[in-house]
C-alpha positions in Angstrom: -96.3 12.9 -95.7 -92.7 13.6 -96.6 -90.5 11.4 -98.8 -88.1 11.0 -95.9 -90.9 9.7 -93.7 -92.0 7.3 -96.4 -88.3 6.2 -97.0 -87.6 5.6 -93.2 -90.9 3.5 -92.8 -90.0 1.6 -96.0 -86.6 0.7 -94.6 -88.2 -0.6 -91.4 -90.7 -2.8 -93.4 -90.3 -6.4 -94.2 -90.3 -8.5 -97.4 -93.2 -10.9 -97.6 -91.5 -14.1 -96.2 -90.1 -12.1 -93.3 -93.4 -10.5 -92.7 -95.0 -13.9 -92.4 -92.8 -14.6 -89.4 -95.0 -12.2 -87.5 -97.9 -14.4 -87.8 -99.4 -16.0 -84.8 -99.2 -19.8 -84.9 -103.0 -20.1 -85.8 -102.7 -17.4 -88.5 -99.8 -18.8 -90.5 -101.4 -21.8 -92.1 -104.0 -19.6 -93.9 -101.3 -17.2 -95.2 -99.2 -20.0 -96.4 -102.1 -22.0 -98.0 -103.3 -18.9 -99.8 -99.8 -17.7 -100.8 -98.9 -21.1 -102.3 -102.1 -20.9 -104.5 -101.4 -17.6 -106.0 -99.9 -17.5 -109.6 -99.4 -14.7 -112.0 -100.2 -15.3 -115.6 -97.5 -15.2 -118.3 -98.9 -11.7 -119.4 -98.7 -10.4 -115.9 -95.2 -11.6 -115.4 -94.2 -10.1 -118.8 -95.9 -6.7 -117.7 -93.9 -6.8 -114.5 -90.6 -7.6 -116.1 -91.1 -4.8 -118.7 -90.8 -2.1 -116.0 -87.6 -0.2 -116.4 -88.1 1.9 -113.3 -88.0 1.1 -109.5 -91.4 1.1 -107.8 -91.4 0.9 -104.0 -94.7 -0.5 -102.5 -95.2 -0.3 -98.7 -98.2 -2.3 -97.6 -99.9 -1.5 -94.3 -101.2 -4.9 -93.3 -102.4 -7.1 -90.3 -101.6 -10.7 -90.0 -105.0 -11.3 -88.4 -106.8 -9.6 -91.4 -108.7 -11.9 -93.9 -108.5 -9.5 -96.7 -104.7 -9.2 -96.2 -104.5 -13.1 -96.4 -106.2 -12.9 -99.7 -104.3 -9.9 -101.2 -100.9 -9.4 -99.8 -99.6 -12.7 -101.3 -100.7 -11.2 -104.7 -98.6 -8.2 -104.1 -95.7 -10.4 -103.2 -95.8 -12.2 -106.5 -95.2 -9.0 -108.3 -92.1 -8.4 -106.3 -90.9 -12.0 -107.2 -91.7 -11.5 -110.9 -89.5 -8.4 -111.1 -87.4 -8.0 -108.0 -85.1 -5.0 -107.3 -81.8 -7.0 -107.5 -79.8 -4.3 -105.8 -82.0 -2.7 -103.1 -79.3 -0.2 -102.0 -79.2 1.2 -105.5 -82.1 3.7 -105.8 -82.5 3.6 -109.5 -82.3 -0.3 -109.9 -85.5 -1.3 -111.8 -88.1 -3.6 -110.4 -90.8 -3.8 -107.7 -89.7 -3.7 -104.1 -92.7 -4.6 -102.0 -92.6 -4.6 -98.2 -95.1 -5.0 -95.4 -95.6 -3.4 -92.0 -98.1 -4.2 -89.2 -100.8 -1.6 -88.9 -101.3 -2.0 -85.2 -97.6 -1.5 -84.4 -97.5 1.6 -86.7 -100.7 3.5 -85.9 -99.0 6.9 -86.1 -98.0 6.1 -89.6 -101.3 4.4 -90.6 -103.2 7.5 -89.3 -102.1 9.2 -92.5 -103.5 6.5 -94.8 -107.1 6.1 -93.6 -109.5 4.9 -96.3 -113.2 6.1 -96.0 -112.2 7.3 -92.5 -111.0 4.0 -91.3 -107.8 2.2 -90.7 -108.4 -0.2 -93.4 -105.9 -3.0 -94.4 -104.3 -3.9 -96.7 -103.3 -0.5 -97.9 -100.7 -0.5 -100.6 -98.7 2.9 -101.0 -96.9 3.0 -104.3 -93.8 5.3 -104.6 -91.1 5.9 -107.0 -87.4 5.6 -106.5 -87.3 8.9 -104.7 -90.2 7.8 -102.4 -92.5 10.4 -104.0 -96.0 9.2 -103.4 -97.8 7.8 -106.5 -100.9 6.0 -105.4 -102.8 4.3 -102.6 -104.8 1.2 -103.3 -106.7 -0.6 -100.6 -108.4 -2.2 -98.8 -109.8 -4.1 -101.5 -109.7 -4.0 -105.4 -112.8 -3.5 -107.5 -113.2 -7.3 -108.0 -113.0 -8.0 -104.3 -115.6 -5.2 -103.6 -118.0 -6.4 -106.1 -117.7 -10.1 -104.6 -118.0 -8.9 -101.1 -121.1 -6.7 -101.9 -122.7 -9.6 -103.8 -122.2 -11.8 -100.7 -122.7 -9.4 -97.9 -125.6 -7.4 -99.4 -127.5 -10.6 -100.3 -129.3 -13.0 -98.1 -126.2 -14.4 -96.3 -122.6 -13.5 -95.5 -119.6 -16.0 -95.9 -117.5 -16.8 -92.9 -114.3 -14.5 -92.7 -111.4 -16.2 -94.5 -113.6 -18.3 -96.6 -111.8 -19.7 -99.7 -112.0 -17.5 -102.9 -113.7 -18.6 -106.0 -110.9 -19.2 -108.7 -112.5 -16.7 -111.0 -112.7 -14.1 -108.2 -109.0 -14.7 -107.4 -107.9 -14.4 -111.1 -109.8 -11.1 -111.4 -108.4 -9.8 -108.2 -104.8 -10.6 -109.4 -105.7 -8.9 -112.5 -106.8 -5.7 -110.6 -103.6 -5.5 -108.8 -101.7 -6.3 -112.0 -103.5 -3.3 -113.6 -102.4 -1.0 -110.8 -98.8 -2.2 -110.7 -98.7 -1.6 -114.6 -100.5 1.9 -114.3 -97.9 2.8 -111.6 -95.0 1.4 -113.7 -96.1 3.5 -116.8 -96.6 6.6 -114.6 -92.9 6.4 -113.3 -91.7 5.5 -116.8 -93.3 8.6 -118.3 -92.4 10.8 -115.4 -90.5 13.9 -116.9 -88.3 14.2 -113.7 -87.2 10.6 -113.9 -86.7 10.6 -117.7 -84.5 13.6 -117.6 -82.4 11.8 -114.8 -82.2 8.6 -116.7 -81.7 10.2 -120.0 -84.4 8.3 -121.8 
């Protein structure tokens, strides 16, 4: 996948609140309810604001997807904690997180299969030049542990069931760790340090 393709797809993608407008009427309440309950800790906000480089995050999602409902709002909170204030300036620091519908972009999603499937959400982390850095999806480690405990046991929860508060906090921390890892990776990039003179 070339930088130009990633850049073009990112330019077509939507910020979180715009993405929510793609929801069907019956999907919207679940998204809004979950998003309204997601809060970053002061330490997570401080980590986000400490980033001195731009990180572009393109999330392949589905408005119909329960895992997306329970994770995409978390990603949006990192963009809110340290937004790119001048999106047209490639070197402006912050997190620019945008979302695309998987089913409307299957040609693109085909390149980001996880375990052989078109899983969502899939977050593609890129630097200011749209160099690929990382792919995380469709669930964080905390979410996989919780799903395994519920699904591999005697019964499964209903799709879209509310998350336990501890599970939500741990899932937010999983995503926070990935945002921090990527922010440090781009901060320590020899190419970008040379460019920015730091």
